[in-house]
N, C-alpha and C positions, 0 to 999 in steps of 0.2 A: 504493500500500500504506500510505503514511503517513497518508492521509486516513481509511482504514478503521480503523487502529489508534487514531488520534486520536479518531474518533467513538466507539469502544468505551470509551476512557478518559474522554471527556467525559460520556457517558451511562452512568455507573457503575451506577445502579440497574437499568437495562434489561439491561445485560450480565450482572450478577450474577443477575438473575431468570432470564435464559436459561440460565445455568450451573446454577442450582438445578433448573430444569425438566429439563435434560438428565440430571442426576444422578438425580432421582426417576424419570424415564422409564426410565433405564437399569436402576435397581433393579427396577422393575416388569417390564421386559423379561426380566431375569435370572430372575425368579420364574415368568413365564408362557411363556417360550420352550420349545418342545418339546425334550425331551432324549432322545436315543437313542444306541445304541452305534455303528452304522454308518450312513453317509448313505444316503438313498433314491436308489439309482442305477438308471436305466432300462437293463436288460440287453437287448441287441438279439436276443433269442432267443424264438421261439414254438414250442411243443411240441404235436404232434398225436398222440394216443394212440388206437390201434385194437386192439380185442379180438375174438377169435373162439375160443371155448372149445374146446380140444383140437386146434387146428390146428398142424401141424408148422412149423418155421422155414422150410423150403423152400416149402411151400404158402402160408404167411403172406406171403412175399415176392411170390408170384405173384398171390394173391387180394386182398391188402390194400395192399401197398406200391406195386406197379406202377400200379394205377388212380389212386392218390392222387398219385404222382409226375407223371403226365401233366398233372394240373390245377394242381399247386402250383408247378411249375418256372418258370412264366411270370409270377410275381408281380413287380411292379416293386420294385426296391431289394433284391432277394434276393442275398445275398453267398455263402452256402454252404448246401448242401442235403445232409443225411445221413439215412440210414434204417437201422434195425436191426430184425431179426425174431427172435423167440424162440418157444418153445412157447406157443400160446394168445394171443400178444401181438405187436404191431408198433408201432413208434414212428417218427415223422418229425420231425426237428429242423430248423428253419429259422432261419438266422442272417442278420440284415439288416446293411446298412451302418451305421456309426456316425452318430448324429444323425438316425436315422429317426423317423418319427412313429408311436408305438406304437399309437395308436387306429386310424389308417389301416391299418397293417400287420395288426392283429388283425382288423379288419373284412374286409380282402381275403382273409385266410386262411380265415375262417369262410365267406365266400361261395364260395370254391373247394371247400372241404370239402363244403358242401351239394350242389354240383354233382356231385362225385365219389361221393357217397353212393349214387347209383343204380347205380353200377358195382360196389359191394361185395356180397358174399353177403348174402342176406336174413337168415341166422342171426347175422350179425355185430352186435355192440352198436353203439350210436350213438357215432360218433367224438367225442372230447373235445379241444377246442382250449384250451390253457392258455398264459398268458403268464408267463414267469419274472420274478418280482418279489421283490427283496430284502426289502421291507417285510413280506412274508408269511412270512418265515422265523421260526421260533419264537424268542421272546426269553426265555421261561421254560419249562423242562421239569421236571415234577414226577412222580416215580415213586410208585406205590401198590403196595406189596409186602406179603407176609405169607402165612402158611399159612391162606388162606381158600379157600372154594369158588370156582371160576371164575365161576359165575353171580353170586355175591355181589360179587366184586371188580369185574366189569364193570358191574354195576348201580350200585355206588357211583361208579365213574368217570363213568357217564352222567349221574347226578344232579349231580355236581360240574361236569360240562361245561355243563349247562343253567344252573346258577347263575353260572358264570364268564362265559358268553357274554351274560349279562344286563348286564355292565359295559359302559358306553358305549364305552370306548377299546379293548375287546378285539374283534379282527376275527373270529377263529374259534379253536376248540379241537379238535385232532385227538387221537384216542385210539390210540396205538400199542399193538399187542398185542390189540386188540379183535377179536372174532370175530362173524361175521354170524349173526343169529338164524335158526333153522331149525325148522320143525314137521314131525316125522316121523309119518306115518300108518302105524300098525302094524296089519296085517290078519292074522287067523287063517284060513288056508285051509279048515280043517275046518268052521268056523262058516259061511263063505261057501257051502260045498257043502251044508250042512244047510238053509240058507235058499233054496237054488236061485239064488243071485246069483253071476254071474261077475265076474272082476276088472275087465274092460273097462267093464262097466256102472258099477261103483263109481268107477273113475277118471274116466269122463265126467261122472258126477254131481258130482264135486268141481270139475273144471276148468270146467264150464259155469256154476257159481255164482259168488257174490261179484261180481255185475254188476248194473248199474242200466240197464234198457232204457227209454229215453224214447220213448213211443209217440205223442207228439204230443197233439192235442186232438180232442175229439168234440163236434161241433156238432149238437144235437138239435132245433134250432128253438126250444126253450124255454129254452135256456141253452148255455153252452160249458164243457166239462169237460176239464181236463188229465188225461191218462192216463200212468201209468208202471208198469212191472213191476219191483218191487224184489226183488233177490236178494242184498242186501248182508249179508255176515257181519260182525257187530260184536262177537260174544262167542263163547266156546267152546261155550256151549249151542246157539247157532245151528247149529254144525256137528254136534254130537252128536244133535240132534233132526231133522236133515235126512232126509226120507223117501227110502229107497233102492228099496223094492219094496212094492207095495200089492196085496193079494189079498183081495177082499171087504171085510170090515170090519177086517182085520188089516194093520197098517202095520209094515214092517221099517225101522227108522231106522239112521242111520250108527253110532250108539252101540251097536247090537246086534251089529255085525259087526267093528268096528274101534275103536281108540282113538288118541289123539294124544299124542305124546311130544315136549315142547319140548327142543330141543338146539341145537347150533351146527354151522356148517359145519366140514368137516375142517380142522384147523389147518395153516396154511402156514408157521408159524414160532412161536417161543417167545421170551418176554422174561423176564429175571430181573434183580434188583438185589441185589447182595451174596449171590447164591445163592438168593434167595427168588423164587418166581413173582410176576410183576408186570405191570401195565399202566401206560402212561406218558401223561400229559397234556402235549401240546405246544401251547403258548399263543402265538398271534401277535397283535400289536397293529395298530391301524389306522395308515395312513401319516400321519406328522406328529403322532402322539400322544406324550405325555410318557411315556417308558419307566419312569421312577422312580414316577410317580403311578399308572401302570397296574399295575405289579407290586405296589405297596403295596396297591392295591385288591383284587388277587387274593389276596394273603396275608391280608387282612382277612376275605375270604369263607372262606378255609380255617380261620381262627381261630374264626369263628362256627360252622362245621360240625364243629369238633374234638370237641366233646362228643358228637356223634351218631355218630362213626366208631367202629367196633369196636376193642378194645384190640389185637387181633392185627395190625391194619393199620399199616404203617410208611410214613410220608410222607418221601420223600427228594428234595432239590433236586439235579437233575443239571446244569442250566444256568440261570444267572441273570445276564443281561447288564446289569442295573441296577447290580450290584456294580462292574463295570468303569467305568461312567459315573460313579458316585459316587467311585471312587478317582481318576479323572481330574479331577473337580471339586475334590476335596480337594487334589490336587497343584497345580492351577491357583491356588487360593487361597494355598497355601503359597508358590508362586513369586511371586505378586503381593506378598505381605507381605515376603518376603525381598528383593525388588527395592526396595520402599519403604524398608526398614531400611538396606540397603546405600547407597542414594542419600542417605538422611539422614546416615549416618556420613561419607560422602565430602564432602557439601556443608557439613555442620557444621564439619568440620575446615578448610574453606577460607573459607566465607562466614558462618558462624554459624547459630544456630537459626532465625532468622526466614526466611532464604532457603531453608534446608533444608526447612522445613515447606511453603513455597510450591511448591518443586519436587516434593516428595513428593506433594502433592495432585494434581498433574497425572497421576500414574500411574493411580489409581482413576478419575479423571475421564475419561481417554482410554479405559480399559477399559470403563467403563459406557456411554460414548457409542458405542464400537465394537460392543458387544453390542446396543445399541438399533438400530444400523444393520443388523447381521446379522439381527435379528428382523424389521426392516422389509422386508428383501429376501426374506423368506420362507424363510430357512435354518433348519435345526434345529441344536441344540447337540449335535453328534456328536463322535466322537473326533478327526476331522480338524480341526474348528473349535477344539476344546480344545487340540490340539497347536499350532495356529497362534497361539492366544492365549498359550500358554507361550513359543513361539518369539519373539513380538514383545515380550515383557515388557521385554527389555533395550534395545529401540529407542525406547521412548516418551519417554525423559527427555533425549535428546541435545539437541534443540532448546531445551527448557526450561532446561537447565544453561547453555547458551551465552548465552541471552538474560538470565538472571538474573545471570550473572557480569559481563556488560558493564554491566548496570544497577547492580550493586553498585559497580563502578569509577566510574561517573558520580556516584553518590551520594557517594563519598569525594572526588570532585573538586569537590563543593559544589553540584551541580545539585539542583533541587527533585525530589521523587518523581515528579510528573507528567512533567517534562521528562526525567528520567533513564530512566524506563521507556519513554517515547515514543521517545527517541533510540535506546535499546538495541534495542527491538523493530523499529524502522524500519531501523536499520543492519544487523541480523542477519537480517532477514526473507528476503531473497533467498538468502543463504548457507544458511539453514535449509531454505528451499523447495527449493533445488538439491540439498542433501544428501538430503532426503526423496525427491526425484524420482529420484535415482540408485538408491535402494533400490527404489522402485516399478518402475523400468525392468527390474529383475531378475524381479519377480513378475508383471508384466502379461502377458508372453508365455505364462505358465503357464495363464492363463485360457482359452487356445485350444488346450489339450492335447487331442488327438483321442482317440476310442475310449472304451471303458468305463472304463479306468484314468483317463483325463482327466476323466470325469464324477465319479469317486470323489475325485480330488485337487483339483478346481477350488475346493473350499471353502477350501483352505489359502491360495492367493494372494488370493482375494477377502477373507478375514478379515484378512489382513495389510494389504492396501491400505486397508480401511476403518478399521482401528485407527491406522495411520500418518497418515491424513488427520485423524482425530480428535485425535491428538497434535499435529499441526501447528496446529490451531485452538486447542488448549490453550496452546501455547507462545507464539503471536503475538497472541492476543485475550484469553483469560481470565486467563493468568498476569500480564500487565502490569496488568490492571484490579485484580486482587487485590493485586499488589505496590504499586500506587499508594495503596491504602487502608491497608495494614499497615506500610509502611516509613516511616521518619522521616528528614528531611534530616540527613546526617552532617556533622561539622565538616571543612572542606576541609583537607587535609594541607598543601598548599603554597599556601594562600590568600594569606598575607602576602608570600611570595616573588613571586607573580604580581602582586600589587598594587604592590610596590616597583619591579618591573621591567616594568611594563605598557608603558612607552614604548620599551623597548629591544627590538629584534628581531634582534640580531646573533647569530652562531653562538656567541660566547662566552657570551652570556646564556642561550642554550638549553642549552649544556653545563652551566652552573651550575645551571640548574633541574633538569636530569636528575640531576646529582650530588646536589643537595639532596633530590630525590625519592628517589634511591637511598639516601640516608642516612636519610630518614624511613621507608622501607620496605625494610630490609635483608633479604637471604636468611635465612630462619629456620632452615633445615636444611642439613646437609652434602650431602644428596642433591640438593637444588636447586642448590647451588653447583657440584657436579660435573657435573650435567646441563647447566648454563649454559656451563661451560667446554668440555665435549665438543661441544655444539651449535655454539659459536663456531668450533672447529677444523674441524668437518665442513663448515660453510658456506664455508670458504676453499677447499675442494676438492670442489665439487659434482659434477664429472664422475666422479671416483673413487667417490663415494658411489652415483651412479646405476649405474655399472658393477658395483659390488659387489651392489647390489640385484637387478640382472638375473641375475648369476651365481647368487645365492642362490635365486632363483625357478627357474632352470633346474635347479639341483641338487635342489631339492625335488621337481619334477616327475619328474626322472629316477629319483630314489631311490624315489618311490612306485610308478612303473611297474615298477621292478625288484623291489621287496620287498613289494608289496601282497599282501593276503590274499584277493583275489577281489572280485567285485561282486555285491551282492544288491539286488534291487529294494526289499524291505522288510527292515529289520534284524531279526536273530534275537533276540527278547526271550524272557524266561522265560515259558512258557505256563502257563495255569491248568488245561489239560486235554489229553488225548491219546487216540488210539484205535488199536486193532489190528484190521486186516482179516485174517480167516482165510480162506485160499483153498484149495480142494480141487477136483479135477476128477473127475467121475464121476456116475453116476445115484444120487443120494442122496435118500432119503425125508426127510420133515420130522424124524422121530425120529433118523435117522442123522446128519443135519446138526447137530441139537442135541447129539447125543452127542459129535461131533467138537469142537463149541464148548465143551462142558463139560470136556473134557480140558484145553484151554488155560485155561479159567476156573479150574479147580482149582489149576493151577500158579501162577497169578497172584493168587489171592485171599489175603487175610490180610496184605497189605503195609501197614505203618503209615503210609506216605507217601501212600496212596490213600484219599481221603475217601469216595468212592462208586464202585462198579463196576457198570456197566450192560451187560448182555449180551443180544444179540438174534440169533437164528438165522433163516435164510431157507431155505425149501424151493424156492420159485421164484426164479430169478436176478434180482438187482437191477441193471438196466442202468446206473444212475448210478454204482454202485460197481464193477461188473464182473460178468460172467456166471459167474465161478468163485468168487465170494464166498459162502460158506455161513454166515457169521456175522461180527459186529462186536462188539468190546469197547470201551466208552468209560470212560475214567478221569477222575475229578475229583480233582485233587491238593489237598493241604492248602496253606496259605499258603507262599509261596516261601522265607520265612526260617526255616521249620520243617522243611525237607527238603533233600535233595540236588538238584543241577540236574536238570531233566527228562530231558536226554540220558543222564545216568548211570542214572536210574531205568529208562529204556527199554532201555539196554544190559543192565541186570540182568534185565529181563523177557525179553529175547532169549536170555540165557544160560540162564534157567530152562526155556525151551521149546525149546531147540535140538535135543533128542533125540526130539521127537515126530515119528513118521514120517508120510509121505503128505500133509503140508500145507505151505503156505507162508504165513508171517506177514509182514505189512507194517505197520510202526510209523509212525504219523503224528502229528506235533505239531500243536497248534492253530495255524492260519494267521492271520497278521495282514494286514490290508489286503484288497484284492480278490483272491480266489483265482484263480490263473492255471493251475491244474492242474500236471502234471509238466513239468519244464523241457525235455524232449526228447520230441517226438511224431513218429513216422514212420507214414505212411499207405501201405499196399501194396494195389494193385488189380490184378485179373486177371479175365479172363472165365471161367477155370476155377478153382473154389474149391481144388482140389487143388494147383494151381500156387501160389496165394497162401499156402496152408498151408506148403508147402515153403519159400517165400521167408521166411516168418516164422521158421520153425525155423532157417534159415541165419543170419538176422540176430541172433536170440537167442544162437546159438552164438558168433558173432563178438563180441558184447558181453561174453559171459562170458570169452572168451579175452583181450580187451583189458583187462578189469578196470575198476573205478571206477564201474560201473553197479549200482544197487540198485533193488529193487522193480520189476523188469521185469514189465510187464503187457500182455496182448493180449486182444482181444475175439473170438477165434475161437469157433466153436460147440463146446460141450462134447461129449466123446466119450460115446456111450451107445447103447442099443439101442432101436430103434423097432419 
């Protein structure tokens, strides 16, 4: 180790050039590293969606799920297989073992689905195989609301979608609340009868058109001609001028007996923002893209289109994850600056300005080098990496302080700067390496944390390890090199004493030297003198001190086990948003479900602590939220320092809606970290559905008797008439 440190001190220019290169590369990495809210975690779940319009849940299980189960259950690496059937829809969820290969699993599932496709009813839609990917979740949600015509609002949303999807880092834009276009053919029966045209003839005429028949080629011997029979409908006039009946020289066209009315499919739900009808743009970014730059580009497109939007249209930001990332970056910079200032204050008080500046320089140096390594390993700057950088801020200066303090002592003993820093770095190299290794030994096992949570949290130990290794290089290589340049040899405090007694090596002379040194460097504070006196007494009774330390540790563990406040995987921090799930069981139409949601919405609207209120109702059950969820209300709170705690606000909301009959409300705060669902999940299976329903009722009754359970949910089929 001494040879490496000596080489760095001897080749000062090369070492400093390397340091400058690391700092500049770290700054460049800080600017270019992709920034996102959550790390890109591979979720071991593949989802197969099956649709057959109008099929009952029982028939969906028999016709859709059973054939698919037979093919999918034999896939290698499959951990869990679940299936659900509802009216017109069935879903199969495949959960694989942690550490699976997503590309291989997705390919295997698609292959088996293609095989099972022949066993499905011919009327069923093509099965869709989807991989659950965190990077595809929306990072920006913008609502377009106002008293506009539905067609105008949807048209504006579609134009904005085309513009936003033109941004390179945007993956896709989904429009929540969009309705599918539909052309209604309106026929007058009296006109049909007067022309002698029956309805079946008109229907066949429409269904057999809008096709292109490729008739091959005709070889006449004198040439080869390509033939096609075009019947493509490209405009409304093509439909209206389509011949329906020909009698002699009179032609009855489609426009003579019918007309086309553009409309939308029947609404399956409604969306509102602050009580106004709305559609919502849900914008997802590409994996590895910079979330701040992406959202800034989207907002720039909105600013360019602002003059073209009607005045009645209100643009509301419901979700913006770049704000979270920017706040974390700001907190990181504040922590780094605070650490530098505190280190400067402490080191200045002990060793002076010159040493303090040297030690303070190692903090940004270690940070920038660590960020460079994080970027080189292909990580993104997500909330876990930022938390790790904040966590490691106080660990980066330990080695630098130890080395600089010993070098300062050598300088006061009369050694040259080169020799002082070489001896200090060499003497403290192994203690500093051992100290860093003990810290790394805590974090290295976390790199092998299994499961989805392990993939989410692996960025924390990796970042800490990289930054600590960078701080080790700063303390043992770059700090001595800088110290050799900026420090000057100090006058030896006891140089004369050493010179006079150089020939003497007796204990008396050593005592004299110690006394003289003690006189030259007396204790400057009362605290130092009391600490020295206490330490001298404790060293005389090491066994009692060790016994006291063990008893104190046992007392702390026992006290925490007795008086702790429980265990949480992620700490409960003040959320920025919350949502309320509105549950009701019954046969509700889209208008009825929306009316139920509006009753809750009216009770909760107008709260000053809510910045935006997004309401969405469902006619068809949402299997992700629950089959009995008829609507959801999402709240965007104002800044935390301008409002009450979120739990107090939710308690107030629960009190306002307590007397609404026939519904159940579930209040959910914004989750931090990888969502794990509800803490208790019970699975009940039986060959007879009635037996399973009775078991669920019995369990729910026991839970209510015991107390302590909230938001009890089950996925039984909804009661209704078929």
